[in-house]
C-alpha positions as YAML, in Angstrom:
chain: A
units: angstrom
residues:
- id: 1
  name: UNK
  ca: [15.19, 6.72, -30.49]
- id: 2
  name: UNK
  ca: [11.24, 6.36, -30.18]
- id: 3
  name: UNK
  ca: [9.70, 7.71, -27.03]
- id: 4
  name: UNK
  ca: [8.54, 4.99, -24.49]
- id: 5
  name: UNK
  ca: [5.90, 5.49, -21.92]
- id: 6
  name: UNK
  ca: [7.16, 4.93, -18.34]
- id: 7
  name: UNK
  ca: [3.61, 4.54, -16.92]
- id: 8
  name: UNK
  ca: [0.91, 2.15, -17.37]
- id: 9
  name: UNK
  ca: [-2.31, 3.16, -19.16]
- id: 10
  name: UNK
  ca: [-5.56, 1.86, -17.66]
- id: 11
  name: UNK
  ca: [-9.23, 2.37, -19.14]
- id: 12
  name: UNK
  ca: [-11.92, 2.51, -16.40]
- id: 13
  name: UNK
  ca: [-15.59, 2.99, -16.71]
- id: 14
  name: UNK
  ca: [-18.09, 4.88, -14.42]
- id: 15
  name: UNK
  ca: [-21.79, 5.08, -14.56]
- id: 16
  name: UNK
  ca: [-22.95, 8.64, -15.65]
- id: 17
  name: UNK
  ca: [-23.76, 10.21, -12.30]
- id: 18
  name: UNK
  ca: [-20.26, 8.98, -10.80]
- id: 19
  name: UNK
  ca: [-18.33, 10.17, -13.89]
- id: 20
  name: UNK
  ca: [-20.02, 13.71, -13.66]
- id: 21
  name: UNK
  ca: [-18.90, 13.95, -9.96]
- id: 22
  name: UNK
  ca: [-15.38, 12.81, -10.91]
- id: 23
  name: UNK
  ca: [-15.20, 15.46, -13.74]
- id: 24
  name: UNK
  ca: [-16.40, 18.11, -11.38]
- id: 25
  name: UNK
  ca: [-14.15, 17.32, -8.57]
- id: 26
  name: UNK
  ca: [-11.12, 17.36, -11.08]
- id: 27
  name: UNK
  ca: [-12.29, 20.68, -12.48]
- id: 28
  name: UNK
  ca: [-12.81, 22.04, -9.22]
- id: 29
  name: UNK
  ca: [-9.18, 21.40, -8.10]
- id: 30
  name: UNK
  ca: [-7.75, 22.14, -11.55]
- id: 31
  name: UNK
  ca: [-6.44, 18.66, -11.88]
- id: 32
  name: UNK
  ca: [-6.28, 16.02, -14.82]
- id: 33
  name: UNK
  ca: [-8.50, 12.91, -14.56]
- id: 34
  name: UNK
  ca: [-5.29, 10.98, -14.26]
- id: 35
  name: UNK
  ca: [-4.14, 13.19, -11.29]
- id: 36
  name: UNK
  ca: [-7.41, 12.84, -9.57]
- id: 37
  name: UNK
  ca: [-7.34, 8.87, -9.84]
- id: 38
  name: UNK
  ca: [-3.65, 8.66, -8.89]
- id: 39
  name: UNK
  ca: [-4.44, 10.60, -5.79]
- id: 40
  name: UNK
  ca: [-7.62, 8.53, -5.06]
- id: 41
  name: UNK
  ca: [-5.59, 5.30, -5.31]
- id: 42
  name: UNK
  ca: [-2.95, 6.56, -3.07]
- id: 43
  name: UNK
  ca: [-5.60, 7.39, -0.44]
- id: 44
  name: UNK
  ca: [-7.25, 4.16, -0.82]
- id: 45
  name: UNK
  ca: [-4.01, 2.21, -0.66]
- id: 46
  name: UNK
  ca: [-2.86, 4.04, 2.38]
- id: 47
  name: UNK
  ca: [-6.16, 3.21, 4.21]
- id: 48
  name: UNK
  ca: [-5.94, -0.48, 3.07]
- id: 49
  name: UNK
  ca: [-2.36, -0.50, 4.68]
- id: 50
  name: UNK
  ca: [-3.58, 1.05, 7.73]
- id: 51
  name: UNK
  ca: [-6.50, -1.35, 8.06]
- id: 52
  name: UNK
  ca: [-4.31, -4.25, 7.57]
- id: 53
  name: UNK
  ca: [-1.68, -3.04, 10.14]
- id: 54
  name: UNK
  ca: [-4.49, -2.43, 12.78]
- id: 55
  name: UNK
  ca: [-5.98, -5.90, 12.10]
- id: 56
  name: UNK
  ca: [-2.43, -7.29, 12.82]
- id: 57
  name: UNK
  ca: [-2.19, -5.24, 16.02]
- id: 58
  name: UNK
  ca: [-5.47, -6.32, 17.19]
- id: 59
  name: UNK
  ca: [-4.65, -9.88, 16.65]
- id: 60
  name: UNK
  ca: [-1.36, -9.61, 18.39]
- id: 61
  name: UNK
  ca: [-3.15, -7.89, 21.50]
- id: 62
  name: UNK
  ca: [-5.81, -10.45, 21.50]
- id: 63
  name: UNK
  ca: [-3.43, -13.47, 21.71]
- id: 64
  name: UNK
  ca: [-3.22, -14.79, 25.16]
- id: 65
  name: UNK
  ca: [0.52, -14.91, 25.38]
- id: 66
  name: UNK
  ca: [1.07, -11.39, 23.50]
- id: 67
  name: UNK
  ca: [4.78, -10.63, 23.83]
- id: 68
  name: UNK
  ca: [6.47, -7.30, 24.27]
- id: 69
  name: UNK
  ca: [9.90, -6.05, 23.28]
- id: 70
  name: UNK
  ca: [11.00, -6.84, 26.93]
- id: 71
  name: UNK
  ca: [10.32, -10.51, 26.51]
- id: 72
  name: UNK
  ca: [12.72, -11.00, 23.73]
- id: 73
  name: UNK
  ca: [15.85, -11.52, 25.68]
- id: 74
  name: UNK
  ca: [14.47, -14.04, 27.61]
- id: 75
  name: UNK
  ca: [13.02, -15.86, 24.79]
- id: 76
  name: UNK
  ca: [16.37, -15.99, 23.03]
- id: 77
  name: UNK
  ca: [17.88, -17.30, 26.34]
- id: 78
  name: UNK
  ca: [15.34, -20.14, 26.46]
- id: 79
  name: UNK
  ca: [15.96, -21.06, 22.98]
- id: 80
  name: UNK
  ca: [19.77, -21.23, 23.26]
- id: 81
  name: UNK
  ca: [19.44, -23.20, 26.44]
- id: 82
  name: UNK
  ca: [16.96, -25.90, 25.05]
- id: 83
  name: UNK
  ca: [19.58, -26.88, 22.45]
- id: 84
  name: UNK
  ca: [23.00, -25.37, 23.24]
- id: 85
  name: UNK
  ca: [24.88, -27.52, 20.77]
- id: 86
  name: UNK
  ca: [23.03, -26.11, 17.75]
- id: 87
  name: UNK
  ca: [23.01, -22.56, 18.94]
- id: 88
  name: UNK
  ca: [26.65, -21.95, 19.82]
- id: 89
  name: UNK
  ca: [28.68, -19.77, 17.62]
- id: 90
  name: UNK
  ca: [31.65, -21.56, 16.11]
- id: 91
  name: UNK
  ca: [34.94, -19.90, 16.49]
- id: 92
  name: UNK
  ca: [36.35, -18.58, 13.12]
- id: 93
  name: UNK
  ca: [39.69, -18.91, 11.97]
- id: 94
  name: UNK
  ca: [41.41, -15.48, 11.16]
- id: 95
  name: UNK
  ca: [41.45, -14.83, 7.58]
- id: 96
  name: UNK
  ca: [44.73, -14.72, 5.84]
- id: 97
  name: UNK
  ca: [45.89, -12.24, 3.49]
- id: 98
  name: UNK
  ca: [46.87, -13.42, -0.04]
- id: 99
  name: UNK
  ca: [50.31, -12.37, -0.88]
...
């Protein structure tokens, strides 16, 4: 059975000065270029996720009616009271065992 690559291969290009810095950094840390770029992407991705989460948090706080966890039970009650026929649980018949 032939060997199958389990990772994707990317080709990237750098200007000469940035390429020299990348090579020097990889050599300094005894890493391959692939390891260096994988780690760089992980760091970039984590920062991007953190930035997105911070933006969501800032948006939530800036809303005039920012809700807290303590507000949830009251909101559930309001929704249920506004249309009781749709929000009531229907009684379920007990399941019968097959013989």
